[in-house]
C-alpha positions as YAML, in Angstrom:
chain: A
units: angstrom
residues:
- id: 1
  name: MET
  ca: [15.62, -1.28, 5.34]
- id: 2
  name: ILE
  ca: [12.48, -0.39, 3.45]
- id: 3
  name: LYS
  ca: [9.28, 0.62, 3.70]
- id: 4
  name: LEU
  ca: [6.13, -2.07, 2.86]
- id: 5
  name: ASN
  ca: [2.87, -0.80, 3.39]
- id: 6
  name: ASN
  ca: [3.97, 2.00, 5.64]
- id: 7
  name: ARG
  ca: [5.68, -0.30, 7.66]
- id: 8
  name: ASP
  ca: [9.43, -1.08, 8.20]
- id: 9
  name: CYS
  ca: [10.32, -4.08, 6.48]
- id: 10
  name: GLU
  ca: [14.10, -5.88, 6.51]
- id: 11
  name: TRP
  ca: [15.95, -5.80, 3.37]
- id: 12
  name: HIS
  ca: [19.09, -7.43, 1.73]
- id: 13
  name: GLU
  ca: [20.99, -6.90, -1.21]
- id: 14
  name: GLY
  ca: [19.31, -7.84, -4.48]
- id: 15
  name: LEU
  ca: [16.06, -8.33, -3.08]
- id: 16
  name: THR
  ca: [13.50, -8.51, -6.05]
- id: 17
  name: VAL
  ca: [9.56, -7.78, -5.64]
- id: 18
  name: GLU
  ca: [8.97, -11.52, -6.73]
- id: 19
  name: GLU
  ca: [11.16, -12.19, -3.62]
- id: 20
  name: LEU
  ca: [9.63, -9.96, -1.04]
- id: 21
  name: LEU
  ca: [6.26, -11.12, -2.09]
- id: 22
  name: ARG
  ca: [7.01, -14.63, -1.52]
- id: 23
  name: LEU
  ca: [8.66, -13.75, 1.96]
- id: 24
  name: LYS
  ca: [5.90, -11.99, 3.03]
- id: 25
  name: ASN
  ca: [3.46, -14.77, 2.11]
- id: 26
  name: TYR
  ca: [1.42, -12.29, -0.47]
- id: 27
  name: THR
  ca: [-0.37, -14.86, -2.61]
- id: 28
  name: TYR
  ca: [-3.08, -13.45, -3.63]
- id: 29
  name: PRO
  ca: [-4.17, -13.87, -7.20]
- id: 30
  name: ARG
  ca: [-4.39, -10.14, -7.92]
- id: 31
  name: ILE
  ca: [-2.01, -7.97, -6.79]
- id: 32
  name: VAL
  ca: [-0.62, -4.44, -7.73]
- id: 33
  name: VAL
  ca: [3.11, -3.83, -6.60]
- id: 34
  name: SER
  ca: [4.57, -0.27, -6.58]
- id: 35
  name: VAL
  ca: [8.24, 0.83, -5.82]
- id: 36
  name: ASN
  ca: [8.59, 4.40, -4.94]
- id: 37
  name: ALA
  ca: [4.91, 5.12, -6.51]
- id: 38
  name: VAL
  ca: [5.74, 3.59, -9.98]
- id: 39
  name: ILE
  ca: [3.48, 0.35, -10.51]
- id: 40
  name: VAL
  ca: [5.71, -2.81, -11.64]
- id: 41
  name: PRO
  ca: [4.40, -4.82, -14.13]
- id: 42
  name: GLU
  ca: [3.55, -8.29, -13.14]
- id: 43
  name: GLU
  ca: [6.08, -9.94, -15.84]
- id: 44
  name: ALA
  ca: [8.75, -7.75, -14.26]
- id: 45
  name: TYR
  ca: [8.60, -8.81, -10.60]
- id: 46
  name: ALA
  ca: [11.35, -10.93, -11.06]
- id: 47
  name: SER
  ca: [13.91, -8.72, -12.30]
- id: 48
  name: THR
  ca: [12.83, -5.31, -10.05]
- id: 49
  name: VAL
  ca: [15.56, -4.91, -7.22]
- id: 50
  name: ILE
  ca: [14.39, -3.20, -4.23]
- id: 51
  name: GLU
  ca: [17.08, -0.62, -2.86]
- id: 52
  name: ASP
  ca: [17.81, 0.05, 0.70]
- id: 53
  name: GLY
  ca: [15.30, 3.14, 1.39]
- id: 54
  name: ASP
  ca: [12.79, 1.92, -1.13]
- id: 55
  name: LYS
  ca: [9.00, 2.48, -0.17]
- id: 56
  name: VAL
  ca: [7.12, -0.45, -1.58]
- id: 57
  name: GLU
  ca: [3.01, -0.91, -1.69]
- id: 58
  name: ALA
  ca: [1.70, -4.10, -2.33]
- id: 59
  name: ILE
  ca: [-2.08, -3.84, -2.55]
- id: 60
  name: HIS
  ca: [-4.46, -7.21, -3.40]
- id: 61
  name: LEU
  ca: [-7.49, -6.61, -5.43]
- id: 62
  name: MET
  ca: [-10.93, -8.09, -4.20]
- id: 63
  name: ALA
  ca: [-14.31, -7.82, -5.81]
- id: 64
  name: GLY
  ca: [-17.41, -7.18, -3.81]
- id: 65
  name: GLY
  ca: [-20.41, -4.69, -3.32]
...
């Protein structure tokens, strides 16, 4: 089990940031992801493995005024 945006989320061995975003339908064009308070660069989403118990934050950026 991991925490995704402060909510319990199912986890499996080998889960990557890229796969998690796909499974949760995060399709925003601008998104920032951190794992245990460390920002993950977009180019590392496919290679960054999320471990059991990790805290993940996925925040989409919006323009507005």
